[in-house]
C-alpha positions as CSV (number, residue, x, y, z in Angstrom):
1,X,1.3,28.0,7.6
2,X,4.1,29.8,5.8
3,X,4.2,29.6,2.1
4,X,7.3,27.4,1.8
5,X,5.9,24.9,4.3
6,X,2.6,24.8,2.5
7,X,4.4,24.1,-0.8
8,X,6.4,21.3,0.7
9,X,3.4,19.8,2.4
10,X,1.5,19.8,-0.9
11,X,4.4,18.0,-2.6
12,X,4.5,15.5,0.2
13,X,0.7,14.8,0.0
14,X,0.9,14.5,-3.8
15,X,3.8,12.1,-3.9
16,X,3.9,10.4,-0.5
17,X,0.4,10.5,0.8
18,X,-0.2,7.3,2.9
19,X,3.5,6.5,3.0
20,X,6.4,6.6,5.5
21,X,9.2,8.9,4.3
22,X,12.8,9.2,5.3
23,X,14.3,12.6,6.0
24,X,17.2,11.9,3.7
25,X,14.8,11.1,0.8
26,X,12.9,14.4,1.2
27,X,16.2,16.3,1.4
28,X,16.6,15.6,-2.4
29,X,13.7,18.0,-3.1
30,X,14.1,20.3,-0.1
31,X,17.6,21.0,1.4
32,X,16.0,22.1,4.7
33,X,14.0,18.9,5.0
34,X,15.0,18.1,8.6
35,X,13.8,21.5,9.9
36,X,10.7,21.7,7.7
37,X,9.5,18.2,8.4
38,X,9.9,18.8,12.1
39,X,7.8,22.0,11.9
40,X,5.1,20.3,9.9
41,X,4.9,17.5,12.5
42,X,4.7,20.0,15.4
43,X,1.9,21.8,13.6
44,X,0.0,18.5,13.2
45,X,0.2,18.2,9.4
46,X,2.4,15.1,9.4
47,X,3.4,12.6,12.1
48,X,6.9,11.8,13.4
49,X,7.3,8.1,13.7
50,X,10.8,7.8,14.9
51,X,14.2,9.4,14.4
52,X,14.6,10.1,10.7
53,X,11.1,9.0,9.6
54,X,7.7,10.6,9.2
55,X,4.3,9.5,8.2
56,X,2.4,11.5,5.5
57,X,-1.3,11.1,6.5
58,X,-3.9,9.8,4.1
59,X,-7.1,7.9,4.3
60,X,-5.9,4.4,5.2
61,X,-8.6,1.9,6.1
62,X,-6.5,-1.2,6.8
63,X,-3.0,-2.8,6.4
64,X,-3.7,-3.8,2.8
65,X,-4.3,-0.2,1.8
66,X,-1.1,0.9,3.6
67,X,0.8,-1.8,1.7
68,X,-0.4,-0.4,-1.6
69,X,0.3,3.3,-0.8
70,X,3.6,3.0,1.1
71,X,6.5,3.8,-1.3
72,X,9.2,1.8,0.5
73,X,10.4,-1.7,-0.5
74,X,8.7,-4.4,1.5
75,X,7.5,-7.9,0.5
76,X,4.4,-9.6,1.9
77,X,5.5,-13.1,3.0
78,X,4.6,-16.3,4.8
79,X,1.0,-16.8,5.9
80,X,-0.1,-13.4,4.5
81,X,1.4,-14.3,1.1
82,X,-0.3,-17.7,1.3
83,X,-3.6,-16.0,1.7
84,X,-3.0,-14.3,-1.7
85,X,-1.6,-17.3,-3.4
86,X,-4.5,-19.5,-2.3
87,X,-7.0,-16.8,-3.5
88,X,-8.4,-16.3,0.0
89,X,-9.0,-20.0,0.6
90,X,-7.1,-19.6,3.9
91,X,-7.0,-16.3,5.8
92,X,-6.5,-14.7,9.2
93,X,-3.6,-14.6,11.6
94,X,-0.9,-11.9,11.9
95,X,0.4,-10.1,8.8
96,X,4.0,-10.7,7.9
97,X,6.3,-8.5,5.8
98,X,10.0,-8.6,5.0
99,X,12.2,-5.6,4.4
100,X,15.9,-5.2,3.6
101,X,16.4,-1.8,5.3
102,X,16.9,-2.0,9.0
103,X,16.0,1.6,9.7
104,X,12.8,1.3,7.6
105,X,12.0,-2.0,9.5
106,X,12.2,-0.1,12.8
107,X,10.0,2.7,11.5
108,X,7.4,0.1,10.2
109,X,7.3,-1.7,13.6
110,X,6.6,1.6,15.4
111,X,4.0,2.7,12.8
112,X,2.2,-0.6,13.0
113,X,2.2,-0.5,16.8
114,X,0.7,3.0,16.8
115,X,-1.9,1.9,14.3
116,X,-2.9,-1.1,16.4
117,X,-2.1,-3.6,13.6
118,X,-0.7,-7.0,14.4
119,X,2.0,-7.2,11.8
120,X,5.3,-9.0,12.0
121,X,8.3,-7.2,10.4
122,X,11.3,-9.2,9.5
123,X,14.5,-7.5,8.5
124,X,16.5,-9.9,6.2
125,X,19.9,-9.5,4.7
126,X,19.5,-11.8,1.7
127,X,17.6,-10.9,-1.5
128,X,13.9,-11.7,-1.4
129,X,12.3,-13.7,-4.1
130,X,9.0,-12.0,-5.0
131,X,6.4,-11.2,-7.7
132,X,4.1,-8.3,-8.3
133,X,0.5,-9.1,-7.5
134,X,-2.3,-6.5,-7.7
135,X,0.1,-3.7,-7.0
136,X,1.7,-5.5,-4.1
137,X,5.1,-7.2,-3.8
138,X,4.4,-10.8,-2.7
139,X,6.9,-13.5,-1.9
140,X,7.3,-16.1,-4.6
141,X,5.0,-19.2,-4.4
142,X,7.8,-21.6,-3.8
143,X,9.2,-19.6,-0.9
144,X,5.8,-19.0,0.6
145,X,5.0,-22.7,0.7
146,X,8.4,-23.6,2.1
147,X,8.3,-20.9,4.8
148,X,4.8,-21.7,5.9
149,X,5.7,-25.4,6.3
150,X,8.9,-24.5,8.2
151,X,6.8,-22.4,10.6
152,X,4.2,-25.1,11.2
153,X,1.6,-23.1,9.2
154,X,0.7,-26.3,7.4
155,X,-2.8,-25.4,6.3
156,X,-1.6,-22.1,4.8
157,X,1.3,-23.8,2.9
158,X,-0.8,-26.7,1.6
159,X,-3.6,-24.3,0.6
160,X,-1.2,-22.3,-1.6
161,X,0.2,-25.6,-3.0
162,X,-3.2,-27.1,-3.7
163,X,-4.8,-24.0,-5.4
164,X,-1.7,-23.6,-7.6
165,X,-1.2,-27.4,-8.3
166,X,-1.6,-27.0,-12.1
167,X,1.1,-24.4,-12.5
168,X,3.6,-25.2,-9.8
169,X,7.0,-26.8,-10.7
170,X,7.0,-29.5,-8.1
171,X,10.5,-30.8,-8.9
172,X,11.9,-27.3,-8.4
173,X,10.0,-26.8,-5.2
174,X,11.2,-30.1,-3.8
175,X,14.8,-29.3,-4.7
176,X,14.5,-25.9,-2.9
177,X,13.0,-27.5,0.2
178,X,15.5,-30.3,0.6
179,X,17.8,-28.6,3.1
180,X,15.1,-26.7,4.9
181,X,13.6,-28.2,8.1
182,X,10.5,-27.8,10.1
183,X,11.3,-25.6,13.1
184,X,12.3,-27.7,16.2
185,X,12.2,-30.9,14.3
186,X,14.6,-33.1,12.3
187,X,12.2,-33.4,9.4
188,X,12.9,-31.9,6.0
189,X,10.3,-29.6,4.4
190,X,10.7,-31.7,1.3
191,X,9.4,-34.7,3.2
192,X,6.4,-32.7,4.4
193,X,5.6,-31.5,0.9
194,X,5.9,-35.1,-0.5
195,X,3.7,-36.6,2.3
196,X,1.1,-33.8,1.8
197,X,1.0,-34.4,-2.0
198,X,0.7,-38.2,-1.4
199,X,-2.3,-37.5,0.8
200,X,-3.9,-35.2,-1.8
201,X,-3.5,-38.0,-4.3
202,X,-5.3,-40.4,-2.0
203,X,-8.2,-38.0,-1.5
204,X,-8.5,-37.4,-5.2
205,X,-8.0,-41.1,-6.0
206,X,-5.6,-40.2,-8.8
207,X,-2.2,-38.8,-9.6
208,X,-2.7,-35.2,-8.8
209,X,1.0,-34.9,-7.8
210,X,3.9,-37.1,-9.1
211,X,5.3,-38.2,-5.8
212,X,6.1,-41.3,-3.8
213,X,5.1,-41.7,-0.1
214,X,8.0,-40.5,1.9
215,X,9.1,-42.0,5.2
216,X,8.4,-39.7,8.2
217,X,9.0,-41.3,11.6
218,X,7.6,-38.3,13.5
219,X,4.0,-39.2,14.2
220,X,3.1,-35.8,15.5
221,X,4.1,-34.1,12.2
222,X,2.3,-36.7,10.2
223,X,-0.9,-36.0,12.2
224,X,-0.4,-32.2,11.5
225,X,0.0,-32.9,7.8
226,X,-3.1,-35.1,7.6
227,X,-5.2,-32.6,9.5
228,X,-4.0,-29.7,7.2
229,X,-4.6,-31.7,4.0
230,X,-8.1,-32.6,5.2
231,X,-8.9,-29.0,6.1
232,X,-7.7,-27.7,2.7
233,X,-9.7,-30.3,0.8
234,X,-12.8,-29.5,2.8
235,X,-12.5,-25.7,2.1
236,X,-11.7,-26.2,-1.6
């Protein structure tokens, strides 16, 4: 390998090892980035993922390690975030991440496909509410609970709610959930949360949550909520 390629490769490994990089980003440190990255890929030192994006190889064992090492903005969300918020009480299922950059989102999808990882990538236009947790960007607790319940991931949503019951602002959560509905149903997420909290109170035989029993006519959803609450209590 020529000296100039070796120097660039060493810089890439040091700063971007384990990450996807955009050609335009590397052009800030190397004017000939497009040509040099292409040559490094042809010689097998890095991998071309799609037009304008490359992968700088490193020892990556699983998606969690990739999330930590990748330098691009992405937020772990929905059921994956619920796994973290519930301290592992509930786990499994496909990973879900949100990104704001459409080009990066396409590169992520291609990279995950090549890696054989089942990860859903959602490109969103609105700001993402998130916190930093163990070096990862994770969707906020309120949003995680609401999204899980919207998507019928009732066990995941209620697990995150139950584990964090002593620190969650229930009034704020219910206010945020008022206009959100369970997919395919005319039932507000607020109603689902209230009914789940009511059931938690019944199981605990006390006022764990300050809620009244809401009216939900949909028997199917009520059954799903009951099963989810029962499962969470059993696991906890």
